[in-house]
N, CA and C atoms as a LAMMPS dump frame, in Angstrom:
ITEM: TIMESTEP
0
ITEM: NUMBER OF ATOMS
462
ITEM: BOX BOUNDS ff ff ff
-5.0000000000000000e+02 5.0000000000000000e+02
-5.0000000000000000e+02 5.0000000000000000e+02
-5.0000000000000000e+02 5.0000000000000000e+02
ITEM: ATOMS id mol type element x y z
1 1 1 N 0.405 -16.213 -18.014
2 1 2 C 0.561 -14.716 -17.156
3 1 3 C -0.215 -14.946 -15.94
4 2 1 N 0.175 -14.031 -14.913
5 2 2 C -0.522 -13.789 -13.755
6 2 3 C -1.386 -12.556 -13.459
7 3 1 N -2.241 -11.923 -12.736
8 3 2 C -2.663 -11.146 -12.639
9 3 3 C -2.472 -10.708 -11.06
10 4 1 N -1.862 -9.473 -10.846
11 4 2 C -1.261 -8.834 -9.643
12 4 3 C -2.439 -7.813 -9.571
13 5 1 N -3.17 -7.408 -8.679
14 5 2 C -4.292 -6.53 -8.113
15 5 3 C -3.427 -5.635 -7.15
16 6 1 N -3.788 -4.132 -7.375
17 6 2 C -2.98 -3.076 -6.587
18 6 3 C -4.898 -2.547 -6.114
19 7 1 N -5.087 -2.793 -4.807
20 7 2 C -5.929 -2.195 -4.189
21 7 3 C -5.634 -0.976 -3.184
22 8 1 N -6.764 -0.191 -3.562
23 8 2 C -6.517 1.134 -2.605
24 8 3 C -7.697 1.181 -2.106
25 9 1 N -7.572 1.705 -0.803
26 9 2 C -8.839 1.991 -0.028
27 9 3 C -9.437 3.387 -0.078
28 10 1 N -10.454 3.658 -0.716
29 10 2 C -11.112 4.827 -1.089
30 10 3 C -11.716 5.357 0.314
31 11 1 N -11.123 6.543 0.794
32 11 2 C -11.602 6.789 2.233
33 11 3 C -12.866 7.711 1.949
34 12 1 N -13.01 8.328 0.999
35 12 2 C -14.105 8.974 0.711
36 12 3 C -15.48 8.248 0.209
37 13 1 N -15.389 6.974 -0.3
38 13 2 C -16.431 5.924 -0.762
39 13 3 C -16.753 5.395 0.707
40 14 1 N -15.595 4.84 1.532
41 14 2 C -15.973 4.209 2.54
42 14 3 C -16.687 5.089 3.731
43 15 1 N -16.718 6.238 3.757
44 15 2 C -17.533 6.901 4.678
45 15 3 C -18.552 7.175 3.993
46 16 1 N -19.159 7.398 2.708
47 16 2 C -19.93 7.387 2.117
48 16 3 C -20.608 6.094 2.474
49 17 1 N -20.683 5.011 2.5
50 17 2 C -20.779 3.603 2.539
51 17 3 C -21.027 3.28 4.239
52 18 1 N -20.754 4.478 5.124
53 18 2 C -20.897 4.255 6.553
54 18 3 C -19.674 3.787 7.298
55 19 1 N -18.329 3.508 6.884
56 19 2 C -17.322 2.909 7.554
57 19 3 C -16.914 4.422 8.292
58 20 1 N -16.31 3.752 9.319
59 20 2 C -15.71 4.542 10.552
60 20 3 C -14.678 5.637 10.096
61 21 1 N -14.797 6.363 10.62
62 21 2 C -13.496 7.414 10.911
63 21 3 C -12.54 7.051 11.888
64 22 1 N -11.256 7.424 11.584
65 22 2 C -10.266 7.003 12.63
66 22 3 C -9.113 7.996 12.776
67 23 1 N -8.688 8.268 13.969
68 23 2 C -7.671 9.222 14.228
69 23 3 C -6.453 9.415 12.768
70 24 1 N -6.01 7.917 12.676
71 24 2 C -5.055 7.399 11.527
72 24 3 C -5.475 8.131 10.454
73 25 1 N -6.556 7.29 9.741
74 25 2 C -7.378 7.803 8.808
75 25 3 C -7.304 9.142 8.438
76 26 1 N -7.731 10.036 9.428
77 26 2 C -7.996 11.31 9.545
78 26 3 C -6.234 12.384 9.091
79 27 1 N -5.546 11.474 9.746
80 27 2 C -4.147 12.123 9.697
81 27 3 C -4.01 11.725 7.958
82 28 1 N -3.716 10.414 7.643
83 28 2 C -3.153 10.205 6.316
84 28 3 C -4.244 11.125 5.167
85 29 1 N -5.496 11.371 5.914
86 29 2 C -6.192 12.08 4.739
87 29 3 C -5.679 13.33 4.379
88 30 1 N -4.827 14.196 5.272
89 30 2 C -4.199 15.237 4.95
90 30 3 C -3.627 15.424 3.948
91 31 1 N -2.926 14.369 3.274
92 31 2 C -1.88 14.335 2.372
93 31 3 C -2.122 13.164 1.36
94 32 1 N -3.13 12.235 1.502
95 32 2 C -3.303 11.242 0.429
96 32 3 C -4.765 11.45 0.326
97 33 1 N -5.463 11.91 -0.518
98 33 2 C -7.085 11.759 -0.608
99 33 3 C -7.339 11.77 -2.105
100 34 1 N -8.273 10.748 -2.063
101 34 2 C -9.269 9.531 -1.515
102 34 3 C -8.349 8.519 -0.797
103 35 1 N -7.341 8.033 -1.619
104 35 2 C -6.874 6.881 -1.545
105 35 3 C -5.852 7.171 0.197
106 36 1 N -6.182 6.042 1.051
107 36 2 C -5.35 6.217 2.345
108 36 3 C -4.884 4.77 2.211
109 37 1 N -5.25 4.183 1.813
110 37 2 C -4.09 3.028 1.934
111 37 3 C -4.097 2.106 0.765
112 38 1 N -2.795 1.263 0.809
113 38 2 C -2.772 0.647 -0.385
114 38 3 C -2.674 -0.983 -0.211
115 39 1 N -2.843 -2.08 -0.852
116 39 2 C -2.27 -3.61 -0.652
117 39 3 C -2.166 -3.942 -2.093
118 40 1 N -1.089 -4.897 -2.389
119 40 2 C -1.288 -5.726 -3.319
120 40 3 C -1.44 -6.993 -3.127
121 41 1 N -2.303 -7.329 -4.299
122 41 2 C -3.167 -8.757 -3.908
123 41 3 C -2.415 -9.392 -4.818
124 42 1 N -2.122 -11.166 -4.46
125 42 2 C -1.345 -11.556 -5.368
126 42 3 C -2.121 -12.67 -6.218
127 43 1 N -1.692 -13.355 -7.101
128 43 2 C -2.7 -14.088 -7.657
129 43 3 C -3.41 -15.37 -7.096
130 44 1 N -4.385 -15.691 -7.412
131 44 2 C -5.282 -17.172 -7.172
132 44 3 C -5.556 -17.39 -5.469
133 45 1 N -5.569 -16.702 -4.292
134 45 2 C -4.923 -16.89 -3.033
135 45 3 C -5.863 -16.056 -2.23
136 46 1 N -6.364 -14.974 -2.532
137 46 2 C -7.084 -13.683 -1.731
138 46 3 C -5.981 -13.548 -0.783
139 47 1 N -4.661 -13.384 -1.089
140 47 2 C -3.817 -13.252 -0.276
141 47 3 C -3.151 -12.224 -0.701
142 48 1 N -2.939 -11.08 0.248
143 48 2 C -2.357 -9.856 0.085
144 48 3 C -1.146 -9.431 0.657
145 49 1 N -0.332 -8.021 0.537
146 49 2 C 0.824 -7.743 1.129
147 49 3 C 0.593 -6.378 1.271
148 50 1 N 1.016 -5.942 2.514
149 50 2 C 1.167 -4.497 2.867
150 50 3 C 1.645 -4.347 4.015
151 51 1 N 1.631 -2.889 4.529
152 51 2 C 2.372 -2.498 6.02
153 51 3 C 0.968 -1.683 6.33
154 52 1 N 0.698 -2.367 7.67
155 52 2 C -0.376 -1.471 8.215
156 52 3 C -0.284 -0.992 9.574
157 53 1 N -0.532 -0.311 10.458
158 53 2 C -0.101 -0.158 11.949
159 53 3 C -1.775 -0.717 12.369
160 54 1 N -2.796 -0.876 11.645
161 54 2 C -4.207 -1.353 11.998
162 54 3 C -4.487 -2.807 12.495
163 55 1 N -3.43 -3.569 12.686
164 55 2 C -3.653 -4.748 12.709
165 55 3 C -2.751 -5.501 14.21
166 56 1 N -2.553 -6.894 14.38
167 56 2 C -1.766 -6.932 15.217
168 56 3 C 0.024 -7.083 14.887
169 57 1 N 0.012 -7.148 13.906
170 57 2 C 1.419 -7.178 13.427
171 57 3 C 2.339 -5.56 13.045
172 58 1 N 1.631 -5.002 13.269
173 58 2 C 2.238 -3.18 13.192
174 58 3 C 3.36 -3.171 12.339
175 59 1 N 2.985 -3.622 10.624
176 59 2 C 4.173 -3.745 10.058
177 59 3 C 3.76 -4.287 8.614
178 60 1 N 4.735 -4.974 7.993
179 60 2 C 4.489 -5.234 6.678
180 60 3 C 4.028 -7.165 6.959
181 61 1 N 3.054 -7.318 6.175
182 61 2 C 2.215 -8.638 6.492
183 61 3 C 1.809 -9.153 5.378
184 62 1 N 1.372 -10.546 5.357
185 62 2 C 0.67 -11.372 4
186 62 3 C -0.435 -11.419 5.135
187 63 1 N -1.619 -11.153 4.055
188 63 2 C -3.007 -11.322 4.922
189 63 3 C -3.82 -11.879 3.773
190 64 1 N -4.737 -12.89 4.221
191 64 2 C -5.847 -13.114 3.457
192 64 3 C -6.904 -12.202 3.659
193 65 1 N -7.427 -11.467 2.531
194 65 2 C -8.344 -10.244 2.698
195 65 3 C -9.339 -10.603 1.552
196 66 1 N -10.528 -10.563 1.462
197 66 2 C -11.949 -10.446 0.79
198 66 3 C -12.187 -9.286 0.457
199 67 1 N -11.909 -8.439 -0.783
200 67 2 C -12.227 -7.186 -1.053
201 67 3 C -13.778 -7.267 -1.646
202 68 1 N -14.584 -7.544 -0.608
203 68 2 C -16.137 -7.588 -0.776
204 68 3 C -16.742 -5.991 -0.836
205 69 1 N -16.054 -5.057 -0.221
206 69 2 C -16.637 -3.792 -0.052
207 69 3 C -16.422 -2.763 -1.32
208 70 1 N -17.495 -2.184 -1.539
209 70 2 C -17.299 -1.279 -2.586
210 70 3 C -15.933 0.028 -2.633
211 71 1 N -15.591 -0.159 -1.482
212 71 2 C -14.508 1.255 -1.42
213 71 3 C -13.221 0.894 -1.718
214 72 1 N -12.926 -0.226 -2.103
215 72 2 C -11.766 -0.519 -2.766
216 72 3 C -11.404 -0.582 -4.064
217 73 1 N -10.71 0.44 -4.643
218 73 2 C -10.345 0.83 -5.708
219 73 3 C -9.24 -0.113 -6.564
220 74 1 N -9.273 -0.638 -7.655
221 74 2 C -8.303 -1.755 -8.134
222 74 3 C -7.669 -1.42 -9.424
223 75 1 N -6.302 -1.517 -9.776
224 75 2 C -5.566 -1.44 -10.877
225 75 3 C -5.037 -2.866 -10.848
226 76 1 N -5.185 -3.775 -11.952
227 76 2 C -4.778 -4.535 -12.296
228 76 3 C -3.333 -4.75 -13.627
229 77 1 N -2.24 -5.705 -12.992
230 77 2 C -1.378 -5.769 -13.978
231 77 3 C -0.942 -7.09 -14.022
232 78 1 N -0.697 -7.399 -15.516
233 78 2 C -0.381 -8.868 -16.059
234 78 3 C 0.992 -8.926 -15.175
235 79 1 N 1.629 -10.196 -15.004
236 79 2 C 3.096 -10.378 -14.417
237 79 3 C 3.313 -11.911 -15.153
238 80 1 N 4.378 -11.982 -15.444
239 80 2 C 4.475 -13.501 -15.802
240 80 3 C 5.363 -14.337 -14.365
241 81 1 N 5.984 -15.392 -14.604
242 81 2 C 6.048 -16.496 -13.687
243 81 3 C 7.431 -15.557 -13.014
244 82 1 N 8.362 -15.27 -13.693
245 82 2 C 9.567 -14.897 -13.416
246 82 3 C 9.398 -13.501 -12.397
247 83 1 N 8.627 -12.722 -13.011
248 83 2 C 7.988 -11.266 -12.304
249 83 3 C 7.264 -11.865 -11.045
250 84 1 N 6.639 -12.57 -11.029
251 84 2 C 5.85 -13.28 -9.816
252 84 3 C 6.658 -13.703 -8.971
253 85 1 N 7.809 -14.454 -9.5
254 85 2 C 9.02 -14.659 -8.564
255 85 3 C 9.565 -13.953 -7.786
256 86 1 N 10.011 -12.657 -8.566
257 86 2 C 10.51 -11.839 -7.85
258 86 3 C 9.846 -10.759 -6.692
259 87 1 N 8.752 -10.6 -7.335
260 87 2 C 7.986 -10.123 -6.229
261 87 3 C 7.803 -10.846 -4.627
262 88 1 N 7.783 -12.211 -4.875
263 88 2 C 7.772 -13.136 -3.718
264 88 3 C 9.231 -12.604 -2.898
265 89 1 N 10.06 -12.627 -3.698
266 89 2 C 11.481 -12.584 -3.046
267 89 3 C 11.19 -11.361 -2.439
268 90 1 N 10.797 -10.196 -3.15
269 90 2 C 11.23 -8.696 -2.445
270 90 3 C 10.282 -9.073 -1.083
271 91 1 N 8.885 -9.735 -1.372
272 91 2 C 8.15 -9.411 -0.071
273 91 3 C 8.494 -10.325 1.15
274 92 1 N 9.465 -11.66 0.747
275 92 2 C 10.163 -12.294 1.966
276 92 3 C 11.245 -11.341 2.623
277 93 1 N 11.82 -10.181 1.647
278 93 2 C 13.001 -9.521 2.356
279 93 3 C 12.233 -8.611 3.317
280 94 1 N 11.296 -7.972 3.168
281 94 2 C 10.863 -7.054 3.78
282 94 3 C 9.757 -7.459 5.089
283 95 1 N 9.155 -8.768 4.433
284 95 2 C 7.953 -9.052 5.594
285 95 3 C 8.468 -9.454 6.919
286 96 1 N 7.288 -8.65 7.895
287 96 2 C 7.902 -8.651 9.354
288 96 3 C 8.398 -7.29 9.796
289 97 1 N 8.733 -6.637 8.935
290 97 2 C 9.497 -4.93 8.859
291 97 3 C 8.376 -4.41 9.849
292 98 1 N 8.678 -3.559 10.76
293 98 2 C 7.787 -2.624 11.461
294 98 3 C 7.418 -1.681 10.44
295 99 1 N 6.01 -0.955 10.912
296 99 2 C 5.534 0.168 10.373
297 99 3 C 6.376 1.258 10.56
298 100 1 N 6.285 2.292 9.693
299 100 2 C 6.958 3.513 9.722
300 100 3 C 6.297 4.543 9.907
301 101 1 N 5.626 4.671 11.317
302 101 2 C 4.686 5.838 11.726
303 101 3 C 5.382 7.174 11.663
304 102 1 N 6.662 7.298 11.819
305 102 2 C 7.434 8.235 11.862
306 102 3 C 7.479 9.009 10.708
307 103 1 N 7.815 8.003 9.629
308 103 2 C 7.96 8.188 8.326
309 103 3 C 6.766 8.51 7.846
310 104 1 N 5.918 8.183 8.171
311 104 2 C 4.481 8.397 7.851
312 104 3 C 3.96 10.101 7.954
313 105 1 N 4.465 10.281 9.515
314 105 2 C 4.534 11.436 9.547
315 105 3 C 5.043 12.688 8.789
316 106 1 N 6.114 12.378 8.177
317 106 2 C 7.005 13.248 7.528
318 106 3 C 5.966 13.871 6.048
319 107 1 N 4.775 12.978 6.038
320 107 2 C 3.8 13.281 5.021
321 107 3 C 2.608 13.926 5.574
322 108 1 N 2.355 13.753 6.781
323 108 2 C 1.347 14.618 7.366
324 108 3 C 1.356 16.041 7.416
325 109 1 N 2.454 16.478 7.058
326 109 2 C 2.494 17.953 6.855
327 109 3 C 3.739 18.378 5.93
328 110 1 N 3.524 19.447 5.122
329 110 2 C 4.575 19.534 4.168
330 110 3 C 5.617 20.203 4.872
331 111 1 N 6.185 20.278 5.564
332 111 2 C 7.291 20.276 6.265
333 111 3 C 8.211 19.25 6.424
334 112 1 N 9.308 19.144 5.972
335 112 2 C 10.282 17.861 5.692
336 112 3 C 11.383 17.855 6.719
337 113 1 N 10.829 17.871 7.76
338 113 2 C 11.708 17.833 9.173
339 113 3 C 11.841 16.706 9.964
340 114 1 N 10.695 15.583 9.824
341 114 2 C 10.884 14.246 9.97
342 114 3 C 11.24 13.546 8.555
343 115 1 N 12.017 12.488 8.688
344 115 2 C 12.331 11.802 7.655
345 115 3 C 11.803 10.116 7.62
346 116 1 N 11.379 9.724 6.591
347 116 2 C 11.302 8.03 6.822
348 116 3 C 12.252 7.219 7.434
349 117 1 N 12.14 6.169 8.017
350 117 2 C 13.126 5.378 8.419
351 117 3 C 13.709 4.4 7.542
352 118 1 N 14.696 4.152 7.457
353 118 2 C 15.553 3.037 6.477
354 118 3 C 14.534 1.632 6.445
355 119 1 N 14.297 1.385 7.62
356 119 2 C 14.125 -0.096 7.801
357 119 3 C 12.751 -0.682 8.412
358 120 1 N 11.777 0.635 7.757
359 120 2 C 10.322 0.715 8.502
360 120 3 C 9.601 1.134 7.269
361 121 1 N 8.556 0.444 6.938
362 121 2 C 7.766 0.813 5.732
363 121 3 C 6.379 1.159 5.995
364 122 1 N 5.712 2.207 5.227
365 122 2 C 4.122 2.258 5.377
366 122 3 C 3.808 1.774 3.988
367 123 1 N 2.255 1.46 4.05
368 123 2 C 1.71 0.819 3.01
369 123 3 C 2.318 1.136 1.542
370 124 1 N 2.149 2.266 0.968
371 124 2 C 2.634 2.348 -0.47
372 124 3 C 3.954 2.046 -0.535
373 125 1 N 4.93 2.499 0.358
374 125 2 C 5.982 2.336 0.043
375 125 3 C 6.227 0.814 0.209
376 126 1 N 5.802 0.074 0.906
377 126 2 C 5.949 -1.111 1.011
378 126 3 C 5.489 -2.07 -0.189
379 127 1 N 4.274 -1.769 -0.938
380 127 2 C 3.886 -2.349 -1.932
381 127 3 C 4.559 -2.291 -3.192
382 128 1 N 5.217 -1.002 -3.4
383 128 2 C 5.749 -0.251 -4.369
384 128 3 C 7.227 -1.112 -4.414
385 129 1 N 7.742 -1.391 -3.127
386 129 2 C 9.154 -1.901 -3.031
387 129 3 C 8.852 -3.25 -3.454
388 130 1 N 7.909 -4.055 -3.299
389 130 2 C 8.03 -5.32 -3.776
390 130 3 C 7.597 -5.853 -5.04
391 131 1 N 7.167 -4.549 -5.914
392 131 2 C 6.985 -4.929 -7.346
393 131 3 C 7.733 -4.223 -7.826
394 132 1 N 8.735 -3.101 -7.435
395 132 2 C 9.857 -3.161 -8.208
396 132 3 C 11.107 -3.759 -8.716
397 133 1 N 11.554 -3.453 -9.536
398 133 2 C 11.349 -2.782 -10.652
399 133 3 C 10.352 -3.338 -11.708
400 134 1 N 9.818 -4.417 -11.565
401 134 2 C 9.01 -5.336 -12.571
402 134 3 C 8.124 -4.352 -13.068
403 135 1 N 7.441 -3.72 -12.248
404 135 2 C 6.359 -3.094 -12.168
405 135 3 C 5.912 -1.7 -12.003
406 136 1 N 6.715 -1.082 -11.337
407 136 2 C 7.368 0.33 -11.099
408 136 3 C 8.837 0.543 -10.897
409 137 1 N 9.04 1.698 -11.385
410 137 2 C 10.335 2.071 -11.565
411 137 3 C 10.738 3.432 -10.824
412 138 1 N 9.532 4.168 -10.008
413 138 2 C 9.385 5.374 -9.646
414 138 3 C 10.157 5.393 -7.998
415 139 1 N 9.819 6.482 -7.543
416 139 2 C 10.172 6.649 -6.158
417 139 3 C 9.015 5.662 -5.377
418 140 1 N 9.55 5.219 -4.214
419 140 2 C 8.869 4.24 -3.302
420 140 3 C 8.165 4.974 -2.055
421 141 1 N 8.508 6.262 -1.979
422 141 2 C 8.388 6.789 -0.515
423 141 3 C 7.218 7.821 -1.063
424 142 1 N 6.035 7.48 -1.249
425 142 2 C 5.239 8.25 -1.763
426 142 3 C 3.922 7.854 -1.103
427 143 1 N 2.911 8.797 -1.153
428 143 2 C 1.534 8.385 -0.557
429 143 3 C 0.688 7.233 -1.277
430 144 1 N -0.306 6.72 -0.887
431 144 2 C -1.493 5.707 -1.578
432 144 3 C -1.836 6.753 -2.763
433 145 1 N -2.403 7.616 -2.313
434 145 2 C -2.899 8.313 -4.212
435 145 3 C -2.01 8.796 -4.893
436 146 1 N -0.701 9.15 -4.557
437 146 2 C 0.431 9.536 -5.895
438 146 3 C 0.78 8.213 -6.318
439 147 1 N 0.687 6.967 -5.357
440 147 2 C 1.095 5.552 -6.405
441 147 3 C -0.047 5.263 -6.841
442 148 1 N -1.455 5.656 -6.86
443 148 2 C -2.553 5.291 -7.512
444 148 3 C -2.477 6.031 -8.672
445 149 1 N -2.223 7.368 -8.228
446 149 2 C -1.722 8.162 -9.94
447 149 3 C -0.671 7.445 -10.794
448 150 1 N 0.245 7.572 -10.278
449 150 2 C 1.237 6.615 -10.697
450 150 3 C 1.072 5.245 -11.769
451 151 1 N 0.493 4.582 -10.949
452 151 2 C 0.104 3.259 -11.435
453 151 3 C -0.786 3.395 -12.621
454 152 1 N -1.776 4.265 -12.385
455 152 2 C -2.781 4.436 -13.708
456 152 3 C -2.347 5.15 -14.864
457 153 1 N -1.111 5.677 -14.409
458 153 2 C -0.422 6.211 -15.588
459 153 3 C -0.741 7.553 -16.019
460 154 1 N -1.417 8.425 -14.785
461 154 2 C -1.645 9.909 -14.578
462 154 3 C -0.738 11.032 -14.504
């Protein structure tokens, strides 16, 4: 068995520990609190997958991340080798796709006048896509906080 870790950036905890506020974080905070970002950490490599607009890729990417700060909340799930292979296949299907800033704005307000793009992803959408249907069977176009609650079983 292998362990997949869902990592959630807890903005409230980050601020309490002196991390910076940004415009993007503040916009996401309007709809997703306290978790504003999500990553899927793969077994044994400190290798994580997500979609972000805050690094050079501006979209879906694999990245080595050391989760040493106290503001990352974690949910662990056991997966077998078949499930892990499927997750890798799903990662390779969308790796490199662009970040869906416009789609994310559809969650910045309660109005549904802006719709998510079909071929772009934000963090929780990308993370839930790659683990579906092995570890998650719900809607993927949800906020990081909604993903946290769904994966926690709340």
